MDAnalysis code that builds the backbone (N, CA, C; Angstrom):
import MDAnalysis as mda
import numpy as np

u = mda.Universe.empty(420, n_residues=140, atom_resindex=np.repeat(np.arange(140), 3), trajectory=True)
u.add_TopologyAttr("name", ["N", "CA", "C"] * 140)
u.add_TopologyAttr("resid", np.arange(1, 141))
u.add_TopologyAttr("resname", ["MET", "ALA", "GLU", "TYR", "LYS", "GLY", "LYS", "PRO", "ILE", "LEU", "ILE", "ILE", "ASN", "THR", "ALA", "THR", "LYS", "CYS", "GLY", "LEU", "THR", "PRO", "GLN", "PHE", "GLU", "GLY", "LEU", "GLU", "LYS", "LEU", "HIS", "GLN", "THR", "TYR", "LYS", "ASP", "GLN", "GLY", "LEU", "VAL", "THR", "LEU", "GLY", "PHE", "PRO", "CYS", "ASN", "GLN", "PHE", "ALA", "GLY", "GLN", "GLU", "PRO", "GLU", "THR", "ASN", "GLU", "SER", "ILE", "VAL", "ASP", "ALA", "CYS", "LEU", "ILE", "ASN", "HIS", "GLY", "VAL", "THR", "PHE", "GLN", "LEU", "THR", "GLU", "LYS", "VAL", "ASP", "VAL", "ASN", "GLY", "LYS", "ASN", "THR", "HIS", "PRO", "VAL", "PHE", "GLU", "TYR", "LEU", "LYS", "LYS", "GLU", "GLN", "GLY", "GLY", "PHE", "LEU", "GLY", "SER", "LYS", "ILE", "LYS", "TRP", "ASN", "PHE", "THR", "LYS", "PHE", "LEU", "VAL", "ASN", "LYS", "GLU", "GLY", "GLU", "VAL", "ILE", "GLU", "ARG", "TYR", "ALA", "PRO", "THR", "THR", "THR", "PRO", "ASP", "LYS", "ILE", "GLU", "ALA", "ASP", "ILE", "ARG", "LYS", "LEU", "LEU"])
u.atoms.positions = np.array([
    [-13.213, 15.485, 13.985],
    [-12.852, 16.426, 13.776],
    [-11.119, 16.214, 14.001],
    [-10.682, 15.316, 14.232],
    [-9.114, 15.151, 14.187],
    [-8.699, 15.094, 13.140],
    [-9.246, 14.942, 11.852],
    [-8.779, 14.957, 10.502],
    [-8.608, 16.150, 10.252],
    [-9.095, 17.219, 11.035],
    [-8.758, 18.718, 10.694],
    [-7.735, 19.306, 11.699],
    [-6.978, 18.510, 12.255],
    [-6.249, 18.868, 12.972],
    [-5.057, 19.948, 12.059],
    [-4.595, 21.205, 12.612],
    [-3.517, 22.017, 11.969],
    [-4.223, 22.903, 10.878],
    [-5.594, 22.879, 10.447],
    [-6.242, 23.555, 9.752],
    [-7.284, 24.462, 10.127],
    [-7.372, 25.674, 10.263],
    [-8.380, 26.732, 10.095],
    [-9.551, 26.232, 10.008],
    [-10.668, 26.472, 10.949],
    [-12.071, 25.739, 10.385],
    [-13.365, 26.646, 10.601],
    [-14.416, 26.747, 9.359],
    [-15.089, 27.554, 9.801],
    [-16.602, 26.640, 10.090],
    [-17.360, 26.869, 11.084],
    [-18.124, 25.933, 11.345],
    [-19.562, 26.403, 11.375],
    [-20.703, 26.219, 10.345],
    [-22.140, 26.965, 10.579],
    [-23.053, 26.175, 10.849],
    [-24.138, 26.251, 11.241],
    [-25.258, 25.613, 11.744],
    [-26.473, 26.387, 10.522],
    [-26.674, 25.561, 9.588],
    [-27.530, 25.559, 8.553],
    [-28.294, 24.981, 8.377],
    [-29.472, 25.666, 7.283],
    [-30.777, 25.553, 7.306],
    [-31.132, 25.947, 5.286],
    [-31.911, 24.854, 5.093],
    [-32.183, 25.074, 3.575],
    [-33.710, 26.248, 3.190],
    [-34.427, 26.353, 4.378],
    [-35.491, 27.309, 4.038],
    [-35.588, 28.258, 5.080],
    [-34.239, 29.070, 5.657],
    [-34.099, 30.367, 6.086],
    [-33.994, 31.382, 5.548],
    [-34.469, 32.287, 5.896],
    [-34.465, 33.491, 5.699],
    [-32.823, 33.964, 5.194],
    [-31.784, 33.218, 5.946],
    [-30.249, 33.715, 6.175],
    [-29.919, 32.558, 4.877],
    [-30.631, 31.526, 4.350],
    [-30.103, 30.655, 3.319],
    [-29.389, 31.421, 2.141],
    [-29.431, 32.502, 1.885],
    [-28.459, 33.008, 0.475],
    [-27.292, 33.375, 0.905],
    [-26.929, 33.093, 2.583],
    [-25.304, 32.908, 2.967],
    [-24.778, 32.080, 2.110],
    [-25.276, 30.824, 2.130],
    [-24.609, 29.975, 1.321],
    [-23.954, 30.001, 0.226],
    [-23.950, 31.045, -0.548],
    [-23.385, 31.984, -1.739],
    [-22.193, 31.963, -1.370],
    [-22.091, 33.057, -0.294],
    [-20.842, 33.498, 0.421],
    [-20.183, 32.704, 1.301],
    [-20.639, 31.495, 1.618],
    [-19.662, 30.713, 2.384],
    [-19.305, 30.021, 1.219],
    [-19.545, 29.069, 0.188],
    [-18.915, 28.599, -0.902],
    [-17.977, 29.137, -1.436],
    [-17.988, 30.727, -1.370],
    [-17.441, 31.701, -1.781],
    [-15.896, 31.569, -1.146],
    [-16.152, 31.628, 0.102],
    [-15.041, 31.516, 1.407],
    [-14.262, 30.046, 0.928],
    [-15.480, 29.357, 0.600],
    [-14.582, 27.561, 0.758],
    [-13.627, 27.780, -0.554],
    [-14.296, 28.187, -1.489],
    [-13.818, 27.845, -2.911],
    [-12.358, 29.175, -2.876],
    [-12.352, 29.965, -2.093],
    [-11.459, 31.110, -2.487],
    [-9.999, 30.582, -1.452],
    [-10.397, 30.126, -0.101],
    [-9.219, 29.557, 0.778],
    [-9.222, 27.974, 0.755],
    [-9.623, 27.092, 0.115],
    [-9.730, 25.703, 0.595],
    [-8.632, 25.258, 0.400],
    [-7.763, 25.949, -0.890],
    [-6.439, 25.279, -0.929],
    [-5.297, 25.675, -0.318],
    [-5.747, 27.076, 0.696],
    [-4.871, 27.276, 1.716],
    [-5.121, 26.729, 2.968],
    [-5.771, 25.869, 3.106],
    [-6.264, 25.084, 4.241],
    [-7.288, 25.084, 4.879],
    [-8.160, 26.075, 4.624],
    [-9.734, 26.569, 5.453],
    [-10.470, 25.147, 5.099],
    [-11.068, 24.770, 5.958],
    [-12.174, 23.762, 6.276],
    [-13.720, 24.172, 6.739],
    [-14.225, 24.187, 5.601],
    [-15.689, 24.616, 5.931],
    [-16.407, 23.801, 5.891],
    [-16.922, 23.627, 7.235],
    [-18.369, 22.718, 7.796],
    [-19.667, 23.111, 8.154],
    [-20.735, 22.392, 7.209],
    [-22.034, 23.072, 7.810],
    [-22.578, 21.869, 8.165],
    [-23.278, 22.108, 9.497],
    [-24.012, 21.251, 9.990],
    [-25.539, 21.617, 9.944],
    [-26.525, 21.137, 9.026],
    [-27.604, 21.298, 9.445],
    [-28.323, 21.134, 10.385],
    [-29.504, 22.225, 10.542],
    [-30.153, 21.606, 12.028],
    [-31.204, 22.179, 11.909],
    [-32.297, 21.423, 12.390],
    [-33.863, 21.594, 12.307],
    [-34.811, 22.425, 13.696],
    [-33.956, 22.810, 14.528],
    [-34.448, 23.242, 15.551],
    [-34.676, 24.730, 15.563],
    [-34.842, 25.327, 14.444],
    [-35.434, 26.849, 14.430],
    [-36.579, 26.814, 13.659],
    [-37.700, 27.176, 13.947],
    [-38.838, 26.929, 13.219],
    [-39.089, 25.612, 12.012],
    [-38.800, 24.596, 12.339],
    [-38.470, 23.626, 11.214],
    [-38.028, 24.239, 10.017],
    [-37.017, 24.793, 9.760],
    [-36.029, 25.708, 8.481],
    [-35.529, 24.218, 7.936],
    [-35.335, 23.195, 8.342],
    [-34.568, 22.468, 7.658],
    [-35.281, 20.866, 7.347],
    [-36.360, 21.033, 6.599],
    [-37.468, 19.865, 6.242],
    [-36.832, 18.687, 5.541],
    [-35.450, 19.095, 4.834],
    [-34.865, 18.347, 4.212],
    [-34.313, 16.802, 4.918],
    [-34.510, 15.658, 4.259],
    [-33.761, 14.546, 4.981],
    [-32.240, 14.902, 4.806],
    [-31.565, 13.935, 5.671],
    [-29.773, 13.980, 5.764],
    [-29.739, 13.269, 4.388],
    [-30.431, 12.532, 3.303],
    [-30.053, 12.429, 1.890],
    [-30.136, 13.583, 1.016],
    [-31.632, 14.663, 1.276],
    [-31.583, 15.450, 0.191],
    [-30.881, 16.867, 0.536],
    [-30.240, 16.706, 1.613],
    [-30.182, 18.543, 2.010],
    [-28.399, 18.517, 1.149],
    [-27.758, 17.576, 0.974],
    [-26.444, 17.435, -0.097],
    [-27.393, 18.307, -1.373],
    [-28.253, 17.380, -1.714],
    [-28.223, 17.807, -3.618],
    [-29.285, 19.156, -3.128],
    [-29.907, 19.687, -2.177],
    [-30.726, 20.697, -2.282],
    [-29.560, 21.978, -2.317],
    [-28.767, 21.968, -1.489],
    [-27.479, 22.919, -1.250],
    [-26.621, 22.983, -2.162],
    [-26.215, 22.061, -3.047],
    [-25.656, 22.000, -4.532],
    [-26.418, 22.628, -5.026],
    [-27.472, 22.027, -5.718],
    [-28.896, 22.775, -6.654],
    [-28.858, 23.916, -6.720],
    [-29.581, 24.593, -5.119],
    [-30.271, 25.585, -5.108],
    [-28.922, 27.009, -4.676],
    [-28.012, 26.583, -4.135],
    [-26.595, 27.317, -3.607],
    [-25.561, 27.377, -4.202],
    [-25.110, 25.626, -4.973],
    [-23.709, 25.945, -5.592],
    [-22.992, 25.253, -4.030],
    [-23.216, 24.904, -3.760],
    [-22.654, 24.357, -1.889],
    [-21.845, 23.281, -2.607],
    [-20.482, 23.024, -2.343],
    [-19.498, 21.913, -2.675],
    [-18.906, 21.546, -1.303],
    [-19.054, 22.765, -0.157],
    [-18.208, 22.270, 1.297],
    [-19.121, 21.317, 1.902],
    [-18.032, 20.142, 3.045],
    [-18.924, 18.896, 3.696],
    [-20.041, 19.777, 4.567],
    [-21.302, 19.244, 4.495],
    [-22.463, 18.927, 4.996],
    [-22.311, 17.922, 5.902],
    [-22.639, 17.726, 7.066],
    [-22.946, 16.591, 7.996],
    [-24.454, 16.200, 7.852],
    [-24.791, 15.193, 8.554],
    [-26.363, 15.024, 8.894],
    [-26.634, 15.961, 9.477],
    [-28.009, 16.027, 9.809],
    [-28.445, 17.247, 10.648],
    [-28.464, 16.913, 11.973],
    [-27.990, 17.628, 12.820],
    [-27.686, 17.503, 14.593],
    [-28.402, 18.636, 15.367],
    [-28.590, 18.241, 16.479],
    [-29.499, 19.842, 17.143],
    [-28.191, 20.371, 17.984],
    [-28.160, 21.541, 18.031],
    [-27.297, 22.469, 18.530],
    [-27.650, 23.020, 19.818],
    [-28.620, 22.819, 20.174],
    [-29.203, 22.972, 21.630],
    [-30.172, 21.991, 22.384],
    [-29.961, 22.240, 23.377],
    [-30.803, 20.936, 24.306],
    [-30.130, 19.747, 24.809],
    [-30.802, 18.740, 25.239],
    [-30.128, 17.808, 25.842],
    [-29.600, 16.392, 24.463],
    [-29.692, 16.827, 23.417],
    [-29.049, 16.209, 22.284],
    [-28.002, 17.068, 21.560],
    [-27.726, 18.252, 22.091],
    [-26.246, 19.073, 21.476],
    [-25.675, 18.165, 20.913],
    [-25.046, 18.166, 19.714],
    [-23.874, 17.589, 19.164],
    [-22.623, 18.114, 20.115],
    [-21.606, 17.253, 20.146],
    [-20.505, 17.669, 20.706],
    [-19.667, 18.512, 20.188],
    [-19.582, 18.542, 18.994],
    [-18.833, 19.639, 18.556],
    [-19.505, 21.134, 19.402],
    [-20.679, 21.215, 18.710],
    [-21.446, 22.721, 19.264],
    [-21.390, 22.662, 21.150],
    [-21.685, 21.919, 21.403],
    [-20.994, 21.788, 23.201],
    [-19.707, 22.492, 23.064],
    [-19.128, 21.878, 22.439],
    [-17.594, 22.537, 22.766],
    [-17.762, 24.137, 22.254],
    [-18.132, 24.295, 20.940],
    [-18.040, 26.023, 20.548],
    [-18.507, 26.577, 21.389],
    [-19.809, 26.307, 21.764],
    [-20.821, 26.958, 22.887],
    [-20.008, 27.445, 24.508],
    [-19.392, 26.395, 24.612],
    [-18.542, 26.413, 26.061],
    [-17.466, 27.525, 25.917],
    [-16.765, 27.387, 24.645],
    [-15.771, 28.262, 24.147],
    [-16.215, 29.919, 23.940],
    [-17.044, 30.068, 23.130],
    [-17.508, 31.165, 22.906],
    [-19.641, 31.055, 23.065],
    [-19.546, 31.941, 24.135],
    [-21.016, 31.932, 24.393],
    [-21.144, 33.428, 23.505],
    [-22.382, 33.350, 23.377],
    [-23.150, 34.141, 22.793],
    [-23.669, 35.590, 23.686],
    [-23.903, 36.159, 22.725],
    [-25.144, 37.915, 23.302],
    [-25.983, 37.221, 24.265],
    [-26.986, 36.231, 24.117],
    [-27.922, 35.534, 24.958],
    [-26.972, 34.640, 25.637],
    [-26.026, 34.616, 26.105],
    [-25.487, 33.149, 26.746],
    [-24.952, 32.311, 25.360],
    [-24.776, 30.865, 25.743],
    [-24.056, 29.944, 25.003],
    [-25.114, 29.574, 23.987],
    [-25.842, 29.680, 24.125],
    [-27.440, 28.915, 23.375],
    [-27.507, 29.618, 21.908],
    [-27.281, 28.529, 20.745],
    [-27.427, 29.053, 19.496],
    [-28.569, 29.724, 19.586],
    [-28.955, 31.011, 19.082],
    [-30.227, 31.648, 18.737],
    [-30.620, 31.409, 17.583],
    [-30.259, 31.006, 16.393],
    [-30.839, 31.228, 14.999],
    [-29.946, 30.128, 14.056],
    [-30.523, 29.939, 12.912],
    [-29.516, 29.355, 11.769],
    [-28.430, 30.137, 11.597],
    [-27.180, 29.626, 10.803],
    [-26.260, 30.555, 10.245],
    [-25.292, 30.995, 11.333],
    [-25.584, 30.637, 12.618],
    [-24.283, 30.838, 13.672],
    [-23.307, 30.436, 13.019],
    [-21.887, 31.175, 13.458],
    [-20.828, 31.136, 12.619],
    [-19.948, 30.902, 13.756],
    [-18.746, 29.746, 13.531],
    [-17.966, 30.004, 14.423],
    [-16.204, 29.885, 13.578],
    [-15.413, 30.280, 14.146],
    [-13.849, 30.198, 13.507],
    [-13.277, 29.241, 14.483],
    [-12.505, 28.765, 13.834],
    [-11.739, 27.795, 15.062],
    [-10.057, 27.855, 14.251],
    [-9.066, 28.338, 15.308],
    [-7.769, 28.087, 14.523],
    [-7.086, 26.602, 14.365],
    [-5.723, 26.691, 13.830],
    [-4.958, 25.699, 13.555],
    [-4.856, 24.634, 14.666],
    [-5.003, 24.903, 16.032],
    [-4.861, 24.439, 17.102],
    [-5.940, 24.001, 18.069],
    [-7.228, 24.219, 17.225],
    [-8.377, 23.956, 17.567],
    [-9.226, 24.866, 18.657],
    [-8.501, 26.318, 18.597],
    [-8.881, 27.080, 19.651],
    [-10.151, 27.990, 19.002],
    [-11.553, 27.985, 19.442],
    [-12.449, 28.743, 18.991],
    [-11.927, 30.308, 19.083],
    [-11.761, 31.095, 17.684],
    [-11.372, 32.106, 18.154],
    [-12.497, 33.313, 17.919],
    [-13.409, 33.132, 17.225],
    [-14.639, 34.361, 16.953],
    [-15.887, 33.310, 16.793],
    [-17.179, 33.837, 17.451],
    [-18.067, 33.266, 17.368],
    [-19.013, 34.465, 16.209],
    [-19.880, 34.458, 15.522],
    [-20.346, 35.255, 14.685],
    [-21.757, 35.290, 14.677],
    [-22.456, 36.200, 14.847],
    [-23.918, 36.381, 14.690],
    [-24.535, 35.526, 13.196],
    [-26.048, 35.284, 13.455],
    [-26.380, 34.275, 12.158],
    [-26.575, 35.561, 10.728],
    [-26.822, 37.033, 11.825],
    [-26.811, 38.025, 10.253],
    [-25.557, 38.291, 10.000],
    [-24.448, 37.901, 10.623],
    [-23.089, 38.589, 9.917],
    [-22.853, 37.704, 8.821],
    [-22.759, 38.484, 7.651],
    [-22.581, 37.484, 6.286],
    [-21.086, 37.303, 6.241],
    [-20.856, 36.051, 5.408],
    [-19.726, 35.762, 5.342],
    [-18.849, 36.830, 4.827],
    [-18.948, 37.703, 3.948],
    [-17.802, 38.595, 3.714],
    [-17.208, 39.383, 4.666],
    [-18.378, 39.670, 5.656],
    [-17.356, 40.282, 7.360],
    [-16.464, 39.342, 7.902],
    [-16.489, 38.058, 7.687],
    [-15.793, 36.950, 8.255],
    [-14.308, 36.999, 7.285],
    [-14.232, 37.189, 6.431],
    [-13.478, 36.780, 5.357],
    [-11.656, 37.508, 5.998],
    [-11.850, 38.584, 6.612],
    [-10.745, 39.150, 7.115],
    [-9.914, 38.142, 8.550],
    [-10.796, 37.580, 9.306],
    [-10.418, 37.193, 10.254],
    [-9.810, 35.461, 9.524],
    [-10.596, 35.119, 8.441],
    [-10.078, 33.910, 8.005],
    [-8.535, 34.038, 7.413],
    [-8.416, 35.392, 6.742],
    [-6.849, 35.257, 6.183],
    [-6.014, 35.566, 7.079],
    [-6.145, 35.715, 8.459],
    [-5.233, 35.708, 9.477],
    [-4.895, 34.677, 10.438],
    [-5.554, 33.412, 10.009],
    [-5.418, 32.277, 10.197],
    [-4.743, 31.370, 9.175],
    [-4.802, 31.776, 8.075],
    [-4.063, 30.866, 7.122],
    [-2.490, 31.059, 7.064],
])
């Protein structure tokens, strides 16, 4: 994450077979609109919610590009809850607990991090990308 120091970051746990998967298009729109102003958009695929990320690490990027036009960075699959939680999500959850405590409750939970690495906001899975745009503009 050190390479993103000084840039605002939108972090999302994603899944290609989720009912919320259409959000990829809105997330890509945010990425395209604000990447040249410094916004970093990072998708962390996760298969912890009803097996909704069945793709392999190798096929996730292709599936997201072909089906949803995604060009923002996607990592390898990670765990966002439990004993193998990825360190990024450990930090995010510690800084911004959710409605049901710090646990991530579903795919497409979103976190907005400012240029100093502080977690500014946590958004529910059902919060659509267009509802985040004003907060992103404030950080740029």
